[in-house]
Structure formats: structure tokens, C-alpha cells
N, C-alpha and C positions, 0 to 999 in steps of 0.2 A: 035105262042109261047104257050107253055103248061101253064096250070093253075099255076103250081109250079113256072115256069119262070116268069109269070106275077106278082105273089106274091112277089118273090124275088126282082123284079124290083121296085115294089111299096114300099116295105120296105126299099130298098136301097136309093131310092129318098127321102123318109121320113127321114132317118137317115142323109143324106147329108144336107137336109134343116135344121134339128135341129143343126147340126154342124156349118152351116153357120150363124145361128141365135145367137150362143153363142159368147161371146167376146173372142178374141184370147189371151189366158192366157198361158204363158210358165210355164213349171213345176217348174223351178227355174232360178234365174239370174246367170250369170257367175261371177258377182262381186257385192259386197255391198259397197257403197261409203258413208262415214260418214264425214260431214264437222265439224271441230272443231277449236278452237283457239289454236295457237301454237306460240312459240317464239324460237329464236336461242340462244343456250347456249353452249359455248365452241365448236362452229362450228357445233353443231347438232340441228336439228329441233325437238323440244320437245313439246308435247301437255300438256295442263293444264286442271284443273277441272275434271269432270266425264270422259271425253274421256281418260285422262291419267290413271285413275283407271281401266277403261275397258281394256286398253292396258296392264296394269300391271297384271291384273288377267288372261288374255289370254283365258278366257272361250269362248268368242264369236268367236275369230279367230279359236279356236279348233273345235267348233261346226259347223262352216261354212265349215272348211276344211274337215270334215267328209262327207259333201255333195258336195265336190269338188267346193266350192264357195270361191272366193278370197275376203279378207277384205282389203279395201283401205281407207286410211285416207286422207282427203282433207283439207289442212291448210288454215286458214285466219289469218290476223294479228289483234291484239287488237285495233289498231288505227282506223280501219273502218270495224268492224265485220259486222254490219247490211247490208251495201251496198254490201260487198263482198259475203256474204252468199246469199242474195237475187239475186244477179247477177248470182252466180253459179247455183242456183235453176232454174232461168229463162232459163239458157243455158243447163239445164238437166245434169249438171256436178256433181250432188250429189243426193243421195237417202234419206239421213237423215241429220239433222243439229242440233247441240247443241248450241242454241243461244236464244235471248231474245224475250219477249212478244210483245212489241210495233213493232219491225221490222217484226214479224210474221204477225201481223194484217195488216201492210202496204203491205206485200207480197201478202196476200190473196185479199186485196182490188184492187191490180194491176193485178190480174188474175193468180197469181202463187198459185195453189191450194195445200195446205198442211194440215196435221192433227197433233194435239197435241197427242203424243204417251205416253210420260212419263213426268209428271210434277215434280217440285222440283229440288233441286241441286244447288240453289244459295241463293236467298233471301238476297242478299248483300245490304248494306246501301248506302244512298246518303247523300251528305254534301253540305251546302251552305257556301261559303268562301268569304271574303272580303280582300282587301289589308291590310297589317299588321298595318298601321297607320290610317285605316278607323275608323270613329266613329259610323258606322252603327251597330246596335245590332239585327236587325230582318229584315225580307223580306219587312216589311212595310216601313222601313227607306230607302229602295232602289227604291221606286216608281219614275219612270221617268229616272232611271239610266241604265247603260249598263251592261248586264249580259251575260257572256260567257256560252253557252250551246250548246252541240252537238245535233242538232235536229235529231229526228228519232231513237235515242238510247234508251235502256230500262229505263235509269234514267230520261228521259224527263217526263214520266208519274208521277213520284214522285214530280217533279218540278210543274207540273200542279196541283197536290193535295195540295201542299204547298200554291200555289197561291189561290186556291179555299177556303181553310181553312181560309185565311185572307181576303176574299172578293176581291181578285185581279184577273187579267187575263193577258195574254201575252201582250196585247195592252198597258198595264200600264208600260211597260219597253222597252228598246231598246235591243232586243235579238241579240247577236252576235253568229252566227252559226259557232262554232270553235270546232275542234277535241280536245281530252283531252290534247295533247301536246301544241297546240296553245292556248287553254284556260288557261292552267297553266301559260304560258308565259305572257298572257294578264293581268291576275290578279297580277302577280308578278311585272310587270312594271307599273301597274296603268292604262293601256290602257283599262281595263275593271274594272267596279266598284264592280263586284261580279263574282263569278264562281260557277256553280253548277256541282258537280263532284262525284267521287267514292272515294275509299280508298287512292288514291294518295294525298288526302287532308292532311293526316298526315305528309307526306314528306315536303309539302309546309309549314306547320305550324312549323315543326322542324327547317326549314331554316329561319323562321321568315320573310317570304316574304308575307304570307297570314295567316289568322286565321279563324277557324271554328266558325260560329255563329248559326248553326242549323245542326242537323242530324236526320235521320229517325230511330235511334236506339230504341226509346221508342214507336214507332208506330207499328201497326199490319202488317201482311204479305202483305196486299194490298198496302202498301207504299214501299215495298221492290222491288228490281230488280229480276225479274223472268228470269232465263236462263234454258230452258228445251229442251227435245228431240222432234223434229218435223220430220215427214216423208212426202214425197211427196204423194199426194192422189193416183196418178197412181201406184206407187210402193206398197203402202199399200193394194190397191185393187187387184193387180195382184199377190202379194206374201204375203199373210197373215201369213203363217207359218214362213217365213223368218223374217217378221216384228216382230213376236212374239219372235224370238231368240234375236233380237236387243233390244226389250223392256225388256226382262228378264235380259240381260246382264247389261243394265243401272240400273235396280232396284237392281241387285246384287251389283253393284258398289255403289249405294246410301246407301244400308244397311251397307256395309263396311265403307264408309265414315262417317256414322252417329255415329260411336263409338269414344269416346274421345281419346282412345289410338292411333288412326290413324291421329290425328290432325296434328302432326309434318310432316307427309307425305303430307297432304293436303297443309300445308304451303310451303313445298318444291316445290310442283307443281305450286303454285301461284308465286313462285320466278322465275319460268321459263319465266315469262313475265316482269321481272325486279322489281316486287313488293317486298319490303323489308319484311322480316319475322316479324319484330316488328310491321309493319303497318297491316299486316294480323291479328295478334293477337289482336291489338287494335280494328280492325274492328269487330272481333268476340265477344269481351268482352262487357258486359253490354247490350246485346240485350234483347228485350222483348220476342223474340222467341228463344226457346232452340236450341242447336246445332242439336239434333236429329230431331226435327221437321222441320228444314231448308231443310232436305232431303226427306220430305214426298212426295210420288208419288201419293197421293190420289186425285181423281177428286171430291173434296167435294164442298159444297156450297160456301165456301170462295173463292176457286179457280174460280168458275164460276162467282161469283160477281166481282172478280178482272178483268177478261177478258172482262166482260160487261163494266166495267169502262174504261179500256184501249181503247176499241173500241169507246166508246162515246167521250173520250178525243181526240183520233186521228182524228175523224171527226170534232169536234169542233175547233181543232187547225189547221185545214187545211192540215193535213198530208195525209188524204185520202179524196176522193170526196164524199163518202157516207159510212155509217157503213156497216160492213159485218154481215153475220148470224153467230154469235159467237157459237151457239150450234152446228152448222154444222162442226166446227173445232175440236171438241172433239172426240177422239177414245179411250174410257176408257177400252174397252174389253181386250186390250193387257196387260195393267197394272194390271187389275183385275185377269187375268189368271196367270200372273207372281207371284202375291202375294200368290195365292193359291198354285202354284207349289213349291214356296220357303218357304211355311209355315210361311208367314209374315203377314197374315191377321190381327192379333191383335197387331202387332208391332207398327204401327202408328195409332193414333186415329183420325177418321174423324170428321170434324165439321159439317157435313151434309150428305145428301144422295149422294153417289158416282155415282149413275146410272142416 
């Protein structure tokens, strides 16, 4: 074989070796699947929260369409979001999910690898209720009693913080692991001495079957429920540019939602899950955190501290076998780039270093 032929053969083998050494990365996916909470209204399946705004704006679907990529929404019900999302992720039935902090920690501890792509978008409050005729005035009055709590849901971390603040722990109570519907029924009938829940507390109080004795309204963001955008690690690594589109779409939606003039639309979306508009307004009113800051997508020091706390709680409460590496869950580069592209760098003020 000629010298030229040998050279070509050597170069060819070298190129082949390099190609085999690289991970198999497709140029782009055929579909992007986002898991979100949806409810049925007038016979139609309708999404709520940020996914509803992303759908309304249509920007993400348009941008993906330009690349011949289909956008698919995967629905889960509000009754069991955590388990449904984690099951879908385990079965590789979704690429992104808009859901809570504690379930995400549980997912990663169980081997479902995900990344936090866009924080913010919820910071909803939690409430401690007792039967209408109960004499209990605080969590301390309930020691040794039965408390209805849906384990593994985002609001459980707030419950843990309330206990710790009062020098208490789960072992000081009889925890009834009930979903929101069953928990509401239990406190209404007196088969539970207390119920730790979300904004459905107002409906129960209006019916005079239970009353609120504590809420997280006056507390910092660490006490609030975080429902944020997570992406599977595999998808994020394989398709960083497509991940960027999804992140940008969610921050566009957060910016839109953060304006008070769009509050009525937000309340309308919440109603798709059966939440009364009056309850949503009461949930929002009187918060320590402003409406604008509830939508902040910043990876600041407060967010990192929050997830460290959730991680520690999950391990201490027996929800996970051992803590996860929280820092490995964060993928701030997508939100950072989106803020720059959308000229929103100074719109939200960080409480610490975002990097």
C-alpha cells in the first residue's frame, strides 16, 4: 500500500476511534415531553400554573416547531402529583416536570437523576387546621394527637420546620398519611385531630368544619412550597440547546405571571383544579414575600439553603435512605442565559451568589 494509502488508513482509524469514544448524542429529539398538573373542566383537560402560561404564550411550541420538534404535555392529577411524576420519570415518560422540591429530592435519592432548571413559580403557603370545635391553639397543643399529612408532598417540609421551631418531631404525633381529599374528610369528621394542608384550608374554614390555627404566610421563602422546573439529567446533557428553549419559555412565563395585572388569569388557571377564586386570593394576600418575588428564577443563596434543608429533612424523616448531593442537582446556566437573552438580569434581585 502506498504511503498516502497508509496515511489515510491511519487517519481513518483515528477518526473512527474518536467517534467511538464520544457519547452518542442526537442532533435533536423528535419530541419534548413536559409533565404538569392538569384538571378536567367542562370535559377538557386543562393545565394549571406555569405550564398553562407556557401553553397560552405558544412561544415554546413555535420555537420547537421551527426545528421540527413536537411539544407534548403529560398530565398528572393534583391528588398524587409526587408519585405520578416520579413514576413517569422512572419510566422515561417525560423529559421535564413542573413539580415540587421534596418529591424531587426523593426521586434523586431513588436513582432518578434530574436537574433543577428553573426555580420559582409557586412559594404557596401551608396551613395547620383542627376540627371546628377543637380547643387546640398551636402545634404544641397537639402533641400525641393524630395529624393528617400527605407524606412526600412539598408541604411536608413546612410541617417539619414547624415542628422543629417548637422543639417537636414526627415521633411526637400519630401521623396519618392521607392525600388532601382524605385528610380534609378526616379533620372534618374528627377522625384526625389536625390536618396540615394547602389553600383548601379556606374552604374547610368557610364550611365551619375546621379552622386554621397556623399558616406560613409570615415566614420566609424557605417555609413555602417550591414547585419548579426539573429536567432529566440524560435529556439535559444530550440536548442542551433544546433544554435552553424550555428554560427560556418558563422564565418568559414567570415574568408574565409576576405582573399584578395578570393575577386574574393566574386565579382562573388555579380554578382548573377546583380551587375557588376567593381562596386563591386569600392565599396570596398578606404574604411576607411579594407577588413578583414568588416568581423569581434565581439560583441564589436562599434557594440553595432551602434545598439543603429539604434534603436534610427527607433523610431525617426516613423519606430517603441517605442525603443526596444537593449541589449536583442545580443547573443554573440555563436560567442565567435566559435572563440575559430576555434582558431580565436586573428584574429580580438575588439574595446571594447565583453561581
